[in-house]
VOPAGU-2260 file (C-alpha; in pm, 1 decimal, decimal comma):
REM VOPAGU-2260
SITE   aa  ch    i         X         Y         Z
SITE  MET   A    0  -12848,3    1911,3    5688,3
SITE  ALA   A    1  -12950,4    2292,4    5633,2
SITE  ALA   A    2  -13123,1    2489,8    5852,6
SITE  GLY   A    3  -13489,1    2563,0    5813,7
SITE  GLU   A    4  -13539,1    2258,6    5574,0
SITE  LYS   A    5  -13888,6    2170,8    5458,6
SITE  ILE   A    6  -13991,9    1818,9    5537,7
SITE  LEU   A    7  -14270,9    1615,5    5456,9
SITE  VAL   A    8  -14361,1    1317,1    5685,2
SITE  VAL   A    9  -14619,9    1088,0    5564,7
SITE  GLY   A   10  -14824,9     950,6    5853,6
SITE  PRO   A   11  -14950,7     580,9    5959,7
SITE  ALA   A   12  -15265,1     506,7    5925,4
SITE  TRP   A   13  -15331,6     398,9    6300,6
SITE  ILE   A   14  -15412,7     646,6    6587,9
SITE  GLY   A   15  -15165,9     482,4    6831,9
SITE  ASP   A   16  -14897,9     520,0    6564,9
SITE  MET   A   17  -14967,0     883,9    6455,1
SITE  VAL   A   18  -14944,6     968,6    6845,3
SITE  MET   A   19  -14597,4     782,4    6816,1
SITE  ALA   A   20  -14511,3     998,0    6516,9
SITE  GLN   A   21  -14462,8    1293,8    6716,4
SITE  SER   A   22  -14169,1    1159,7    6865,0
SITE  LEU   A   23  -14034,2    1162,0    6527,3
SITE  LEU   A   24  -14145,3    1544,9    6489,0
SITE  ARG   A   25  -13991,4    1652,9    6830,8
SITE  LEU   A   26  -13642,4    1488,7    6735,7
SITE  LEU   A   27  -13650,7    1673,4    6373,0
SITE  ARG   A   28  -13729,1    1989,2    6549,5
SITE  GLN   A   29  -13433,6    1955,8    6792,9
SITE  ARG   A   30  -13193,4    1861,4    6555,4
SITE  ASP   A   31  -13351,2    2194,7    6319,8
SITE  PRO   A   32  -13538,5    2461,0    6532,3
SITE  GLN   A   33  -13630,1    2618,2    6229,9
SITE  ALA   A   34  -13725,8    2300,3    6030,7
SITE  LEU   A   35  -14085,9    2329,0    5851,3
SITE  ILE   A   36  -14280,9    2025,1    5919,3
SITE  ASP   A   37  -14587,9    1890,8    5732,2
SITE  LEU   A   38  -14778,0    1601,0    5831,6
SITE  THR   A   39  -15012,7    1393,5    5594,5
SITE  GLY   A   40  -15233,8    1118,1    5681,6
SITE  PRO   A   41  -15595,4    1020,7    5666,9
SITE  PRO   A   42  -15855,8    1308,5    5734,0
SITE  TRP   A   43  -15930,6    1204,0    6104,6
SITE  SER   A   44  -15533,3    1287,9    6157,6
SITE  VAL   A   45  -15551,3    1666,2    6071,6
SITE  PRO   A   46  -15726,0    1783,8    6420,2
SITE  LEU   A   47  -15446,6    1584,2    6572,8
SITE  ALA   A   48  -15162,7    1724,1    6363,0
SITE  ALA   A   49  -15313,6    2050,5    6479,6
SITE  ARG   A   50  -15245,6    1941,1    6886,1
SITE  MET   A   51  -14883,2    1872,2    6776,9
SITE  PRO   A   52  -14638,5    2201,4    6801,4
SITE  GLU   A   53  -14419,5    2094,8    6552,3
SITE  VAL   A   54  -14633,4    2053,1    6261,1
SITE  ARG   A   55  -14672,7    2351,5    6043,0
SITE  ARG   A   56  -14960,0    2212,9    5888,7
SITE  GLY   A   57  -15159,3    1905,8    5847,9
SITE  ILE   A   58  -15257,6    1728,4    5517,4
SITE  ALA   A   59  -15549,2    1496,8    5471,0
SITE  LEU   A   60  -15478,9    1236,5    5206,8
SITE  ASP   A   61  -15846,1    1115,4    5199,6
SITE  VAL   A   62  -15796,1     730,3    5124,4
SITE  ARG   A   63  -15952,3     400,6    5317,4
SITE  HIS   A   64  -15684,8     224,7    5533,2
SITE  GLY   A   65  -15536,1     -34,0    5279,7
SITE  GLU   A   66  -15697,9     116,9    4971,4
SITE  LEU   A   67  -15448,4     180,5    4689,0
SITE  ALA   A   68  -15664,7     496,7    4526,9
SITE  PHE   A   69  -15345,1     561,9    4295,1
SITE  GLY   A   70  -15515,6     835,6    4127,2
SITE  VAL   A   71  -15579,7    1025,7    4484,7
SITE  ARG   A   72  -15197,5    1001,6    4564,1
SITE  ARG   A   73  -15127,6    1141,6    4232,2
SITE  ARG   A   74  -15350,8    1420,8    4259,8
SITE  LEU   A   75  -15226,4    1506,5    4587,6
SITE  GLY   A   76  -14857,8    1443,7    4495,5
SITE  ARG   A   77  -14889,6    1670,9    4184,1
SITE  GLU   A   78  -15068,2    1969,6    4408,5
SITE  LEU   A   79  -14761,0    1967,6    4642,9
SITE  ARG   A   80  -14474,2    1982,7    4390,6
SITE  ASN   A   81  -14445,8    2354,8    4410,1
SITE  THR   A   82  -14447,3    2360,1    4808,9
SITE  GLY   A   83  -14061,1    2324,5    4801,2
SITE  TYR   A   84  -13999,3    2011,5    5002,2
SITE  ASP   A   85  -13641,8    1943,8    5080,0
SITE  ARG   A   86  -13719,6    1581,9    5210,2
SITE  ALA   A   87  -13983,1    1333,0    5296,2
SITE  ILE   A   88  -13991,3    1073,8    5550,7
SITE  VAL   A   89  -14263,2     806,7    5474,3
SITE  LEU   A   90  -14321,1     617,6    5824,4
SITE  PRO   A   91  -14587,4     322,3    5682,9
SITE  ARG   A   92  -14412,9      54,8    5517,6
SITE  SER   A   93  -14628,6      -5,5    5209,9
SITE  LEU   A   94  -14561,5      42,5    4858,8
SITE  LYS   A   95  -14870,2     303,0    4837,8
SITE  ALA   A   96  -14739,4     468,7    5107,7
SITE  ALA   A   97  -14427,6     591,3    4917,1
SITE  LEU   A   98  -14634,3     703,6    4597,5
SITE  LEU   A   99  -14724,7    1030,3    4730,0
SITE  PRO   A  100  -14341,6    1183,8    4791,6
SITE  TRP   A  101  -14299,6    1063,6    4434,5
SITE  PHE   A  102  -14540,1    1182,7    4246,4
SITE  ALA   A  103  -14448,4    1520,1    4485,6
SITE  ARG   A  104  -14078,3    1512,5    4301,4
SITE  ILE   A  105  -13949,8    1564,5    4638,0
SITE  PRO   A  106  -13586,9    1546,7    4598,2
SITE  VAL   A  107  -13485,7    1291,0    4922,5
SITE  ARG   A  108  -13754,3    1056,0    5018,8
SITE  THR   A  109  -13685,6     824,0    5293,0
SITE  GLY   A  110  -13831,9     528,2    5406,4
SITE  PHE   A  111  -13747,8     153,2    5459,2
SITE  ALA   A  112  -13688,3     -81,7    5161,4
SITE  THR   A  113  -13967,9    -290,9    5204,0
SITE  GLU   A  114  -14262,2    -404,1    4974,2
SITE  GLY   A  115  -14037,9    -344,6    4668,2
SITE  ARG   A  116  -14074,2       3,8    4672,3
SITE  ARG   A  117  -13678,4      58,9    4687,2
SITE  TRP   A  118  -13727,0     222,7    4327,8
SITE  LEU   A  119  -13973,8     494,4    4494,9
SITE  LEU   A  120  -13681,8     613,0    4751,2
SITE  THR   A  121  -13399,1     794,5    4720,3
SITE  ASP   A  122  -13253,4     723,4    5065,1
SITE  PRO   A  123  -13383,8     349,5    5089,3
SITE  ARG   A  124  -13317,3     204,0    5456,5
SITE  PRO   A  125  -13279,7    -131,3    5568,0
SITE  LEU   A  126  -13507,8    -230,1    5825,8
SITE  ASP   A  127  -13344,0    -439,8    6103,1
SITE  ARG   A  128  -13629,0    -582,5    6309,2
SITE  ALA   A  129  -13391,5    -674,5    6618,1
SITE  LEU   A  130  -13185,4    -332,3    6646,9
SITE  LEU   A  131  -13512,4    -145,9    6566,7
SITE  ASP   A  132  -13712,4    -333,9    6797,0
SITE  GLN   A  133  -14003,5     -62,7    6878,2
SITE  THR   A  134  -14223,1     121,2    6647,7
SITE  VAL   A  135  -14109,1     469,3    6779,0
SITE  ARG   A  136  -13720,1     356,5    6702,7
SITE  ARG   A  137  -13826,0     284,3    6372,4
SITE  PHE   A  138  -13980,0     613,1    6310,0
SITE  LEU   A  139  -13705,0     796,6    6476,8
SITE  ALA   A  140  -13447,2     610,3    6277,0
SITE  LEU   A  141  -13560,1     723,3    5937,7
SITE  GLY   A  142  -13511,1    1079,1    6078,1
SITE  LEU   A  143  -13155,5    1045,8    6167,3
SITE  PRO   A  144  -12853,3     990,2    5929,3
SITE  ARG   A  145  -12775,4     606,3    5871,0
SITE  GLY   A  146  -12647,5     432,7    6133,3
SITE  ALA   A  147  -12680,9     740,5    6422,9
SITE  PRO   A  148  -12761,7     679,2    6755,4
SITE  LEU   A  149  -13078,5     665,1    6868,9
SITE  PRO   A  150  -13213,2     866,4    7133,8
SITE  ASP   A  151  -13300,8     664,3    7463,0
SITE  PRO   A  152  -13517,4     776,9    7603,3
SITE  PRO   A  153  -13718,3     879,8    7301,9
SITE  PRO   A  154  -13873,5    1232,9    7314,7
SITE  PHE   A  155  -14228,6    1153,1    7418,5
SITE  PRO   A  156  -14528,0    1299,2    7263,5
SITE  VAL   A  157  -14701,4    1566,6    7417,1
SITE  LEU   A  158  -15050,1    1711,2    7259,8
SITE  THR   A  159  -15142,1    2043,7    7301,3
SITE  VAL   A  160  -15450,1    2046,8    7539,8
SITE  ASP   A  161  -15714,2    2305,3    7454,4
SITE  ALA   A  162  -15843,3    2442,6    7823,9
SITE  ASP   A  163  -16152,7    2635,7    7660,2
SITE  ASN   A  164  -16259,8    2304,4    7478,7
SITE  ARG   A  165  -16206,1    2084,7    7790,5
SITE  ALA   A  166  -16413,8    2346,0    8033,2
SITE  ALA   A  167  -16688,8    2321,7    7767,8
SITE  LEU   A  168  -16707,8    1971,6    7719,1
SITE  LEU   A  169  -16727,2    1894,4    8054,6
SITE  GLY   A  170  -17023,6    2129,4    8104,8
SITE  ARG   A  171  -17196,4    2027,7    7790,3
SITE  LEU   A  172  -17159,9    1641,8    7871,7
SITE  GLY   A  173  -17222,7    1695,0    8265,3
SITE  LEU   A  174  -16887,3    1589,7    8384,2
SITE  GLY   A  175  -16623,8    1691,7    8651,6
SITE  HIS   A  176  -16837,7    1662,8    8954,9
SITE  ALA   A  177  -16603,9    1418,1    9107,9
SITE  PRO   A  178  -16254,7    1278,2    9038,2
SITE  ALA   A  179  -16261,1    1072,3    8733,0
SITE  VAL   A  180  -16098,7     775,1    8596,6
SITE  ALA   A  181  -16123,5     726,6    8215,4
SITE  LEU   A  182  -16195,7     369,7    8096,9
SITE  MET   A  183  -16134,4     243,4    7753,7
SITE  PRO   A  184  -16249,1     -89,3    7666,2
SITE  GLY   A  185  -16203,6     -98,1    7300,7
SITE  ALA   A  186  -15924,8    -191,1    7036,7
SITE  ALA   A  187  -15976,1    -131,2    6685,8
SITE  TYR   A  188  -15716,4    -426,5    6605,8
SITE  GLY   A  189  -15933,2    -640,5    6738,9
SITE  PRO   A  190  -16071,2    -889,4    7060,1
SITE  ALA   A  191  -15738,4   -1016,5    7142,6
SITE  LYS   A  192  -15608,3    -674,0    7249,5
SITE  GLN   A  193  -15956,8    -603,2    7440,7
SITE  TRP   A  194  -15921,1    -687,6    7844,4
SITE  PRO   A  195  -16286,2    -858,9    7917,0
SITE  ILE   A  196  -16570,1    -620,9    7929,9
SITE  GLY   A  197  -16681,7    -765,4    8262,2
SITE  HIS   A  198  -16343,5    -696,4    8408,9
SITE  PHE   A  199  -16409,1    -343,0    8278,5
SITE  ALA   A  200  -16751,1    -346,1    8441,5
SITE  GLY   A  201  -16650,2    -496,5    8761,0
SITE  LEU   A  202  -16374,0    -216,0    8763,6
SITE  ALA   A  203  -16610,9      62,3    8707,6
SITE  ALA   A  204  -16835,7     -65,2    8989,4
SITE  ASP   A  205  -16559,9     -27,4    9202,9
SITE  ILE   A  206  -16437,2     323,3    9114,3
SITE  VAL   A  207  -16771,4     428,4    9119,2
SITE  SER   A  208  -16848,6     302,6    9491,4
SITE  GLY   A  209  -16529,7     491,4    9572,6
SITE  GLY   A  210  -16706,2     832,0    9507,3
SITE  GLU   A  211  -16552,2     876,9    9151,0
SITE  GLU   A  212  -16661,8     929,2    8826,6
SITE  VAL   A  213  -16572,7     691,8    8527,3
SITE  TRP   A  214  -16583,4     807,2    8177,6
SITE  VAL   A  215  -16548,6     548,1    7911,0
SITE  LEU   A  216  -16427,0     681,9    7591,9
SITE  GLY   A  217  -16394,2     505,2    7267,6
SITE  SER   A  218  -16583,1     513,3    6887,7
SITE  ALA   A  219  -16972,5     490,7    6794,2
SITE  ALA   A  220  -16893,9     103,6    6712,9
SITE  GLU   A  221  -16757,5     105,1    7096,3
SITE  ARG   A  222  -17081,9     247,9    7244,2
SITE  PRO   A  223  -17241,9    -106,9    7317,7
SITE  LEU   A  224  -16951,2    -165,8    7559,1
SITE  GLY   A  225  -16999,3     183,2    7738,8
SITE  GLU   A  226  -17346,3      56,2    7774,1
SITE  HIS   A  227  -17253,6    -262,4    7923,6
SITE  ILE   A  228  -17037,0    -107,5    8168,4
SITE  ARG   A  229  -17278,9     161,0    8271,9
SITE  ALA   A  230  -17570,8    -153,6    8302,2
SITE  VAL   A  231  -17340,5    -283,9    8552,5
SITE  ALA   A  232  -17200,9      -3,5    8768,0
SITE  GLY   A  233  -17479,2     208,2    8737,4
SITE  THR   A  234  -17487,0     611,4    8834,0
SITE  GLY   A  235  -17148,4     782,5    8774,0
SITE  VAL   A  236  -17052,9     590,4    8483,6
SITE  HIS   A  237  -17065,5     840,7    8161,7
SITE  ASN   A  238  -17092,4     674,0    7845,4
SITE  LEU   A  239  -16882,0     892,1    7618,1
SITE  CYS   A  240  -16823,0     616,5    7309,5
SITE  GLY   A  241  -16921,9     838,2    6969,2
SITE  GLN   A  242  -17006,3    1123,4    7150,9
SITE  THR   A  243  -16650,3    1327,2    7106,2
SITE  ARG   A  244  -16415,9    1387,1    6828,7
SITE  LEU   A  245  -16097,1    1277,9    6857,3
SITE  GLU   A  246  -15907,5    1611,3    6954,0
SITE  ASP   A  247  -16213,4    1632,8    7240,0
SITE  SER   A  248  -16039,3    1312,6    7374,7
SITE  VAL   A  249  -15721,3    1429,7    7425,6
SITE  ASP   A  250  -15859,4    1753,6    7631,3
SITE  LEU   A  251  -16079,2    1495,0    7829,7
SITE  LEU   A  252  -15825,7    1273,0    7885,1
SITE  SER   A  253  -15597,8    1567,5    8043,0
SITE  ALA   A  254  -15890,2    1627,1    8285,2
SITE  ALA   A  255  -15897,7    1290,4    8435,7
SITE  ARG   A  256  -15693,8    1157,4    8702,5
SITE  ALA   A  257  -15598,7     790,7    8523,3
SITE  ALA   A  258  -15693,2     588,2    8237,1
SITE  VAL   A  259  -15750,7     255,3    8227,9
SITE  THR   A  260  -15692,7     111,6    7854,9
SITE  ASN   A  261  -15618,0    -170,4    7629,1
SITE  ASP   A  262  -15336,5    -129,4    7380,7
SITE  SER   A  263  -15518,5     111,3    7159,4
SITE  GLY   A  264  -15505,4     447,7    7004,8
SITE  LEU   A  265  -15644,7     638,5    7274,9
SITE  MET   A  266  -15378,3     484,0    7481,3
SITE  HIS   A  267  -15105,0     665,8    7324,9
SITE  VAL   A  268  -15321,8     986,7    7323,9
SITE  ALA   A  269  -15386,7     947,9    7691,0
SITE  ALA   A  270  -15020,8     933,7    7774,3
SITE  ALA   A  271  -14956,1    1199,2    7503,5
SITE  ALA   A  272  -15242,2    1434,4    7688,1
SITE  GLY   A  273  -15035,5    1377,2    8039,1
SITE  THR   A  274  -15246,0    1115,9    8183,9
SITE  ARG   A  275  -15146,4     856,7    8402,5
SITE  VAL   A  276  -15220,9     533,1    8211,7
SITE  ILE   A  277  -15295,7     192,8    8327,9
SITE  ALA   A  278  -15249,1     -14,3    8029,9
SITE  LEU   A  279  -15361,7    -380,2    7980,0
SITE  TYR   A  280  -15173,1    -589,4    7693,6
SITE  GLY   A  281  -15299,5    -928,3    7597,7
SITE  SER   A  282  -15195,1   -1045,0    7202,8
SITE  SER   A  283  -14929,2    -712,8    7180,1
SITE  SER   A  284  -14605,2    -676,5    7342,2
SITE  PRO   A  285  -14542,3    -354,8    7598,6
SITE  HIS   A  286  -14196,2    -360,5    7466,4
SITE  PHE   A  287  -14311,4    -296,5    7120,7
SITE  THR   A  288  -14586,9     -34,6    7143,7
SITE  PRO   A  289  -14531,7      96,3    7507,6
SITE  PRO   A  290  -14685,1     388,6    7606,7
SITE  LEU   A  291  -14460,2     678,8    7580,6
SITE  THR   A  292  -14471,4     845,6    7921,1
SITE  ASP   A  293  -14300,8     800,5    8258,2
SITE  ARG   A  294  -14665,9     801,3    8418,8
SITE  CYS   A  295  -14763,0     421,9    8338,7
SITE  SER   A  296  -14808,6     112,4    8493,6
SITE  ILE   A  297  -14818,9    -206,3    8252,3
SITE  HIS   A  298  -15003,1    -543,7    8311,4
SITE  TYR   A  299  -14868,5    -803,9    8088,4
SITE  LEU   A  300  -14863,0   -1166,6    8205,8
SITE  ALA   A  301  -14624,2   -1275,6    7934,2
SITE  LEU   A  302  -14732,6   -1622,5    7875,5
SITE  ASP   A  303  -14562,4   -1880,0    7654,6
SITE  CYS   A  304  -14803,4   -1791,9    7393,6
SITE  SER   A  305  -14732,3   -1396,1    7411,0
SITE  PRO   A  306  -14703,7   -1215,5    7245,9
SITE  CYS   A  307  -14905,2   -1344,9    6938,9
SITE  PHE   A  308  -14984,5   -1040,1    6778,5
SITE  GLN   A  309  -15342,2   -1197,3    6653,6
SITE  ARG   A  310  -15657,2   -1017,8    6593,9
SITE  GLU   A  311  -15821,5   -1285,3    6749,8
SITE  CYS   A  312  -15704,1   -1518,3    7021,0
SITE  PRO   A  313  -15566,7   -1828,2    6799,3
SITE  LEU   A  314  -15591,2   -2085,8    7131,5
SITE  GLY   A  315  -15933,0   -1944,9    7204,0
SITE  HIS   A  316  -15917,8   -1899,0    7547,8
SITE  LEU   A  317  -15742,3   -1541,5    7572,5
SITE  HIS   A  318  -15580,7   -1624,0    7902,3
SITE  CYS   A  319  -15361,6   -1326,4    7838,9
SITE  LEU   A  320  -15614,2   -1116,7    7924,4
SITE  ARG   A  321  -15836,8   -1277,2    8155,3
SITE  GLY   A  322  -15577,7   -1367,5    8393,7
SITE  ILE   A  323  -15527,3   -1003,7    8443,6
SITE  THR   A  324  -15733,1    -919,8    8760,2
SITE  VAL   A  325  -15962,3    -648,0    8866,5
SITE  ALA   A  326  -15805,2    -642,2    9167,6
SITE  ALA   A  327  -15446,1    -611,5    9047,9
SITE  VAL   A  328  -15557,2    -318,1    8785,8
SITE  ARG   A  329  -15754,5    -139,6    9112,4
SITE  ALA   A  330  -15449,3    -171,8    9301,7
SITE  SER   A  331  -15239,9      14,4    9045,3
SITE  LEU   A  332  -15514,5     299,0    9033,0
SITE  GLY   A  333  -15438,4     359,2    9389,5
C-alpha cells in the first residue's frame, strides 16, 4: 500500500451505518495518515461527512433508497474518472452500489461478492457471517488486506461538534435552562425497534419532575411521537422533531447529559457525539449493531424470539420492548 492513497468509499444508505462507517475511515487514516478519502452517499450524508475529520470530500449520490438509477450512477462515475482514485471500497452489498466505482474506472474495487456483482469488483471478498458478525467488523474487513486481524475494539466514530452552531441552536430553540436528556423515540426501520411511546412519555414525565429538560429528537415524520410525549409530560419537554438538520443533532446531542434511544441512526449519532447512550433493543441485536462507545447502557431482554430482525413483531405482542420497564431505564439514567 503506497502512502497518500486516494480512496473512494461508497457509503451506506442508512444514517446509523454511515456513522459506523467512520470506524473504517479512522482505520484507513491510521494505516496511512496521508490518505485522501472521499465518501459518497445520499445527499443527507454530505453534511455528516463534513463532521468526519478523515473525509476530504463528501460526494452526493442523488438516488432514492433501493433505486437502481443506472443513468445517475453512470453520470457521476464518469465525472469521477479524472479524480485519480487508487481504490474504491464498496460498503453496501447490493449490485447497484458497485456500479459507481466501475463506471469511474477505479483500478482496485473492493467489496463483498454478493448479489452476483463479482464482475464489477477487482477484489471481491467472501462474506463470512460467522466471523464478520457485526456491521462495523464487516466494514473494517474491507479496508484491510485479506485475512488481516481486525482491531478489537474497533476505532470508535467521533463526529466533530460545532460549538458555535450548538450555542446558536440552544438560543434559537430556547434550550439549555436545565440539564437535558434527549429522547429519540423513532426508528425508521419499523415499529419492532420502537420502545412503546407510552414508556417514553412516562420516562419523560419522571425526568421533568426531577427538574431536567427533555429534548425529543427525530424527523418531521416523528413529530407526533414528540407531541404525545409533550402532552403527557408537559412543561419541560421540547419537541424538536423536524426542527433540526442531521448535523444539528450532532451538536445538540453533545450538549445533552444522556440520550435514551431505540436502535436507530440517531443512537449512533449520539454515541459519536460523545453523549452517554441508554440504548433499547427489540427486534435487533446489540451484538450486531452496538453503539460504538464506552459510555453506554444497553437494555435487551434476549427473549427466545429475539432477535427476529423484523420491521413489525411477527408474534404481535412486542414483549421484547414492552418488557423493558420505565423504572429500569430511569435507573440507568441516574
